[in-house]
N, C-alpha and C positions, 0 to 999 in steps of 0.2 A: 509329650505334647498333649494338650488336653483333646484339640480336635485341629482340624488343620486348619484355624482360622485364628489360633492364639498360641500364644506360649508362655509357660510357667518360668517364672524368671529362676536365676539360680543367686547365690549369694552375692558373685561379683558384679552383675548387670543386671539391676531392679528395674527390668522391661515388662512391661503388663501390656498386651494387645489382644484387645478383646474384640468376640465376632461382631460384640454390634457397639457404640457407642457407649459410654457407662454414665447413666447417670450421677447427678451432684453425690447421693447417697451411693454408696460402695454397694455394691451385693455381697449377700452372707457370706454367700462360697468366693469372694476375691481370694487372691494371693494374697498371705499374711503382711509380706515384706512390702507391699507397693501399698501407693497413696492417688487412687485416680481422681482428677477432677476433671470436668468441662468445663472450657473456659472459651474469652474469645482474644483473638491473637492481632496480630498487627491489621489496620484498616478493620476493623469488625470482622475478621474471619475468627469463627471458631474453631478452636483448638477439638479435635478430635479426641486425641489423649493428652495426660500429663503426669509422669510421676514426677512427686517431689522427693529431691534424695540428697543424702548430706553426702555420701561417698558414690562411688560407680559413674559408669556414663551411660547414658541414657538419652532418649531422643524424642523429642515432641512431632506431631503431626499436624500439619493444618490445612484443611479442605482448600480444594481450585476448586471455585466455581462463577457463577456469571458474576459476580462483582470482584474479582480478579483480573485487574487491566490485562494482564496477559493471557487471559483467559478469552476476554474477551476480543484483544487481537488477534486470536487465533479461529475467529470464525471463518468460515465460508464466505467470498465477498469482501472481506476486511486482510486474510493474512498475504503478506506477500512473501517470495520463496526468495531465500540469499540470492546473493550474485550470482554464484558457480549453482547452475541447476539443478547439476546431478546429487549433492550432497544428502539433502534430505531425504532423497530416496533411498539412497547410500545406507543410511542413519536406521532409516524403516525396516530395513532388511534385518541387518546387524542383530534392531532390536527385538526382532521378529525371533531371531534365531538363537540369541544369547541371552535373553532378557535383560539384557544391558547396553546400554550404548554411552559412551563419554562425546558430549559437544562442547569440543574445546575450541574457544573465540574468546576475544575479551569482552569485559565489561562493556553493557552497553550496548552491543551489538546486534541486538534481539534473542539472543540464543536461548534464554526462558520463554519467550512466544513459541520456539520452534519445539522446544521440548515440553511445551503445552501443547502441540498442534499435533506431536508424533502420539502422545499419549490420547489424546481424544479420539484419533486413528484406529486406537487399538480398543478403546473404549465403543466406538462405534460398533465395534464387530464381539466384542466379549464382556460388554457393559462393566467398564473398572469403574469402581470409585476413585479422584485424582487428589493427592498431596502433598504439597512438599515436606521437607523432613528437617529439622534442625535440630542438630543433635548439640549436645553439653558431651564432650570428654575432654579428657584428659590429654587420649594420644589416639588420631584416627582408628577407629578398628569395626569390622562389620558385625561384631557378637552383638551391638547395640541396633542394629537396623532392622526393622519388622520383615516379614516374611509372611504375612497376609495373605489370601487366596485375594485372586481378580482385582487387584488395586496395582494404579500406577501411582509411580513414585517421582519425586523429582529433588535430588541432592545438591544442592550447590556445595564445590568445595573450592571456590574461588580464595585467593589470599591465606592459603592456608599456612597458621602462625607457624609453624615447626615441618620438619621433614618427619611426612610418615612414617612407621614402622616398613621394615622391607616388605614384609608378607601383604604389606596392604591393598597394594597393586592386585597379585595374585587372586589374594580373598574375595576382593571386589570382583572378579570373572567368576570366582563359586559361588557367591552370594547371589549375580545375575542368574545362575545356571540353575539356585535353588527356585529363585521367583518364578521363571520360566513354566517349572515343574509345574508350579502351583497359577500357570493363568496369570499371572501378574508380571511386572516391568517397572525397572530403574531406570530413569535417564541421569544422568549426571554432568553437572555442568563444572568448567573450570577452565582457568586459564592459561595460556600458553608458557607466560615466564616460572608457574607453578607445575603444571605438567610435563616435567623432564626427566631425564634419568632415568633409574628405574621404575617408577613409577610410571613412564609416559612406555617403556619395553614393555612392560606385565600387562598393557591393557592397549597395546597396541592395534590389536585386530578387533578391537573394540570402541577407537575411537577415531571420531571424524570431527575433523575441521572445517568449521563454518565462518561465511564472511556475512556481513550485516548485508541486507536486501537495499536493491537500489533508492536512493534517498529521495527520488523525486517520484517514483511510483510509491511509495512509501507515503510521503506528503501526500499524494493525489490520493490515495486511502481513505488517509486517516480522516483526510475534508471531508469526502462524503459521507465516514461511519461521525462524523459529529456534527450533520447538517450544515454542510459549508459548500455544499457542490458548485455555488456559484462564484468561488473561488479559485476553481481547480483551472481555470483559463487562466489566469494571473503566472500559473507557471511557466510559461512560455515567453515572460518578460523576459526582458534584456536586463532589466539590476539583480533577478535572482540567477544569470546565468554563474559567474563564477562561483557561487554554491556548490551548482552541480557539477560543477570542473571538480571541484574537489571532494564530490560524494560522500559527503557525512554519516558518521554511523548512523544506526538506527534510533538509541538513544538520542542525538542530534537533530535527526530529522522529526521525532515527534516533538520536540521543541518546538522547530520551525513551524510545524502545522499547528503548533498552541498559538506561537506567535502571529499567524496569517489568519487565526479565526476570530482574534482580537482587532484586529485593522478594520475602521471604521468604512477606507474604501481602498481605491489600489493607488490612490495620490500617498497613503504611510508606507509602499512597499520599500523605499528607499531610506526611510526611520527603520524599518523591521528588519532590513538587510545590515544595517549597520550595527545593532541591538543583537541581534543575531551574529554576529563576527566580533562581541565583545567592544564594540565601538575601536577597534583598533585602531583607526586613524586619527579619533580624537586623542586617546591616551597618548600616541603618538608626538602629537602637536603637545600637548601639555608639558608632555616629558623632556623637550628638545627645545624649547626656547634659549634663546641667545641671554648669556645671565651679566649678572655683575654691570648693569648698563643707568649710568644717571643716577648712582645710590641707591638700586634694584638690588636685588639677591641672586647670589651666585646659582649657577644651574644645580648646583647637588643640592642647595639650600631649597630652590624651588621644588625640586625633584623631592626631599623628603616632605616639605608641607602638602605639597599634592596626595602624597600617599602616607600622611595623618590625618589630611581631611578626609581620606577614603574608612579610614579604618574609625573615623571618631565622627561622618558623617551627620550634621544634625546635633553632633553635641556641641559646648560652650568654644568660643574662639580661645580662651586661655588654655584649656585641654587641648586644641589641637597645635599650638605655639609650643606647648610643654611637651606634647611627644614626638611632633618634629624635632625639638632640639633633645631631647633623648635620643633620637635614632640619629642624630648627628653625631655624640657623644658617643653613642655603639660603634661608630663609622671613623674613629680616632679624630673629629673635629675636637678643635677647642671650645670650650664655652662657657668661660671665665666671664665675670660681670662685664670686661672692659672688651672681649669678644661679642658679647650682646650686645653690648651699647654701640658697639662701633657698625654692627652687622645694618641690613636694612631693617625698617620699620616693621613691626606685625603686621600693620593695614600693609603694605607694601610687596611682603610676603603673599598673604591671601590674596593679593588681586594678582601678582605671579602666575600663584598658582589658579585661578580664576576659580577663587571660592568666595561664595557672595557671603557677606555676613546680613544675617537678619536676627537685630536687638542684637543681643550675646548671644546668638547662633553661628556656627557656619554651613553652609551649603555647598555642595558640588553645584552644578548645573541642574536643575532641576526637570527640563527639554527633554533630557537626555535620561531615559529611565532604564535603573540599573546601571548608571555609569559607575557609581564609587564602587558594589562588588565588582566591577570589569576590571575598573583599573587595581583591585588588588592580586585578581585573579592574572593579569597583565604584568603585575609585579612579581609574582611567583616564578610565572613561566619563563619570563624573560635574564631573570635572575638565577638558574634553578645553583648554582654552587655557594649562595648567601642563603638557604632555607634556613641553616639554623639560626645564625644572628635574625634574620627578618620574625621568626617565630620565639624568637627571645625577646626582642622590641617589643612584639604585637602583644603578646602573654604578659611582658610587664608595664603596659600601659593601664590593661585591666586590672592589674594586681597592683597598681601605685594609687596608695588611698590619699595619696594628697590631690587624685583626678576623681570627681562625684562619683557617686556610685553609678548614676543612671548615665552619665557619659561612659564608665568604665562598661556597662551593661551593651551600649553601642559596639565596643569594642567586642565582647565577647562574644553577642549577635553574629557581626560580622566575620570574624575568624569561624564562626559553625560555619555560616554559608558556603566561607575559602572551604572548608573540610569535606563541607559534605558532595560541593559543586566536584570536585578534587579527589573527592575518595582520602583525602589526606591523613593519614591516623595519625602519624607524625602530630599534627598540629595540635588532634583532636586533644591526646595525650598530652603533649605540653597545656591545654588549657583544663586538663582536668587535676594534672599534677603542681601546676605554677598558679592556679586562683587558691590559698589559702584563707585562714581568719575568716574573719569579715566577711572576704571576697568569695570564700568558699560556696554561698549560693548560686552566684555566676556561672560554677563548675554545676553545680546541681543542675541551673535552670539548662544550661547547654546538654547535658548529657540526656537528660531528659528529653528533650527536642532529640538528638540522635539517636537515641533508643527505638524510636519510632521509625527513625527513615529506612526508605528501602533498599539501601547501598551500604550504608554505616551500620542501620542498628543491630545486625548479626556480630559484629565486631566489637560496638560497645557493652551489646551483652556478655561476649566472651569478656572484655577486660572488668567489668563488676564482676565475674565468677572468676577471674585471675587476683584480682585484689582483695577480694573476700576472702582469701586464701593466704592475703599475704601479713606479717606481722605491722606494715606499718600503718600506725595511726590515724595520719591524714586519707590515709587511701578509704582504710575501714570506717572511718566515717565518712566517707562522702559514698559509700556503698549504703548504706545504712541510708544516708539521706534520701537517695533517688532511689533506694526500693521503698521507703516507707514514703514517698511524693506523693504526685498524680501516677507516674509509669510503675506503680508499684501497686496502686490499686487497679490500674486498668492489667496490670499482669502480674494478680497475685502469688501463681506457683512459681515464673521466675522469677520474682523477687524474694519469695520465701527460703526458696534454693540459698539465694544468695545472704541472706540476712541467717539464716542457719546457721552457714560459713561462718561471716562476720563474726557472729558470739562466740567461737572458738579463738578468737584473738584480740576480743577486748575484756574488760572487764567485766566481773560480775554485775549484772542488774546497769548494766552502763545507760543514763538519762536516753540518748539518742534511740537505744534499742530498745528500749520498752515502748517509746514514745510509736515507735514503727510497726511492733507487735501491737499497738492497742488500734492504731488504725486500721492496719488488716483486719483483723478480730471484726471492727465496725462491719467494714465492708464484706468479708466472707468470713463468717465465724466457722462454719463447716469443714471448708477449708482446711484452714490453720488447725482445729482441734484435732484432724484428721491427721496432718501431717506430722505436727510434735508428738500426739501419741504414738507415731510411726517409727518417727527417730526414737523416742523413746524405747521402743519395741524392742528393735535393730541395734541402737549402741548403746542401751541403759545399759547393758550390765558387759561389755565389751570390756577387752583386757586394752584393745587399743584404747590409747590417750586422747587423741586427737580427736575423732570422730565423737567419744563418752565427752569429751568437754564441749563440742559443738552444742550436742545434745542437752547438755543442762545449762547451757548459758542460755541458750532459748528458751527453755521450761521458765527457768528461774526470770526473765525477762518476761513472759507471757504473766507469771501468776503476780506481775510486780503493778500490774495495773488492775483498776473493778473489773471494766471490761475479761480480762485474761482471766481473775478469777472468778468470775460469774462461770463464763465458759469452762474452766476445770472442772469447777465443782458440778456441773451440769452433764458433762463429760465422765465423772467418775461415778456415775449411775450404772456403767458397763464394770461389770468385773474385772474384764481386761484391761480397760483403760487406766479404773482405781490401781489394780495392781503396780501397772508400772510409773503411775503417780506418785505413789506412795515412795517405791525405789527410788525414783528421780530425790523428792525431800530428803531423802538417808543418805542417799550420794552425797549432796549439797553439805547437809548437817557431817559430813566426813570428810569436808574438803576446806581446808582452814583459810583458805583467800576468800571461800566464799561464805563466812561464817557470819563475818558483820552484816553484807547486803543480806543473807536470808534470815537474820534473825530482825533486822528491818522490817522484811516483809512480813514474816511471824506478827511482830509488834502491830503492823496493818493488820491484819486481817481479824487480829483479836478486838480492834478497837472496832471496827467495820462490821462485823458478827456480834459483837457479846450482845446485844439489843435488841439483835434483829431475829423477831422471833419464828420466822420462815424458814432462815437457812443458818441458825444458829450448830442446831443439831447437826447436820451435815457436814457441818463445815467441824465441827469437835469430834464427829466420828473420824473422819477423813486426819485430820493430826492425831489424833489417840492411835491407828494404824501407825503412822509415822513415828511418833515416840515410842512403842510398844516395847523396841528391846533397849535393854535399863543401860547398856552401853550409847545410846544416844542422847542418853537425859544430861547430858553433863551440861552443857549449857541454859538444861532447863529455870536454872535458879534466877536469872534474868529474866526470864519470860513469868513465870511465877510472882515473882515478889518486886515491887516496885518500890522505891524514893520513899523510905518514912517506913520500910516494912511492912507495907500494906498487902498482903495477897490478893490476887486477879482471880475473879469467883471465874473466868471463861477457864485460864491455865489451869486451874483448882478440879475441874471437872474435867478439861484433857488428859489430866494426869491420873485422877482416878480410872476413866476409863481407857487408858494405854496400860496402865496396871493389870485391871479384868481382864483385859485384852490381850496380856502375856500370859497371866496364870492359866488361862484357858486354850489359849496357841501357842503361845512364845515357847514355853516350855516344852511343849510336846515335840514341836518342831525341831528344837534342841536334842532332845532325847534318840 
């Protein structure tokens, strides 16, 4: 350990934890196995440190400060204690004694706000910096968690995809003790469904189960904090009594405070209550009309039209009818031409579903804000045994190429909203894997939005990481599209990790991969340069085929664009980087499956630099080092001689430099 605030990374877990936040340029004495980069995380929160890796477990830490909503909600005068008054003081005592406390409560219960409150109290006494930890690991483990002094950490372990190793619980407790010795603290967030068995047993002494704060008190505090003190008096209105009786979660109380803040006057309370209750009464009436009266549609036909209209709200009438027919078929209802023509007309079906035609478009009641989304949530809530069928139907509508793309986008966006509100991973996965071909753009749009969502963001990023390591071409393309798009440009370090892994499963110099690296070079050239150089230094000479294949694939994608080529030539001025770039080219020239794309790129280099007075010599010198070993000159004839037996001056000069370099250096090294 170099000092009490930093740890030297080992070969398996490359995590750098500097005493000071690193600048974008790594310090001269930075450990050679890390790439450090300072970037902005979700909600414009700047990441304190991020190491970009192809292998190994690592962690990103994001500062918790006044811009953070939980930080704001934890302020004195705004924070509301959990319903059980002794739980938070108990948690504070455990944290002080053990350096760690596990707050076990459902998502949306206000547990993160409580965590920040605990750490801020400790910070007031000990001057802590506060950070969220976002690990990316193959399996949960404490070896990559930071141990900086006088720091407070929040680690969300909700919804773990797999059961942690048996040692994880005891190791967490030991990690907390190590933090306490350094004046640091860790608050772990967990859900009751995950924190069970051996994990719960091992951490029982440091676990506190929390409940949400009282809903009415929380709404009152939020109204005051949002400068709506005049509306606090509304809270005693009898229209809100049913809500207080159910005592909703902290998340729902925040939502209610937001709705109350948008009201023009007290007369809108009835509408606000209906909106808060997801228009339950309205939806039940829509779905339970007496069917098949006077040529009208059956009850089932009306219901599926209501649901299809909610999925495609604002879409074409024809798309709504087609989607409703598709669901009827999925339910085993015959929809042969005779069945369709004997059924109620499209107009009667839309009328029964109370869907209003506007031109060729179909809309649910616009006076009830949020009704379409509420209908879909009602569908998923009321028929839990049919989720697989409903998800397949809804994604199928978005994927159906007979549905116009703008209507299909309405469906994918409706499903994304459903997944976010319900924290439904299955719907999100179905969107990602079910929208292929021309409709992949819809999946990319959905995942890009979901990747920045507070609740689903981490899950989406984990899924992208998992898909990047798969051999499924569709999933790899999806990863590259997302990481080369707006999300990747906002989170370049996270995107590079996934692009590097994806490079190992894609064809060398795949067009999508080249384009993604080109965009990131334009956005953050310094990060891309340091990252790819780092991968080559760590994995370029490894016997491990997977890591080497990833590093070489990423390097070839980088040098296959003008922007990437310029970056590499500039970076090659540093001797260490130059050596690894040369070795990468040489490894690619020794890889059969890479030969054709490598020769294509070398030819592109020749055409680009042959008459470039400023950069021709730099390109020739670098390539001469690549071709210095005679064993690598096998494909040189294809470069040197053009059709018609014309010798290329550029490659003639490269060969001359290569031969002289070998005579000067190569023979000596072989000896």
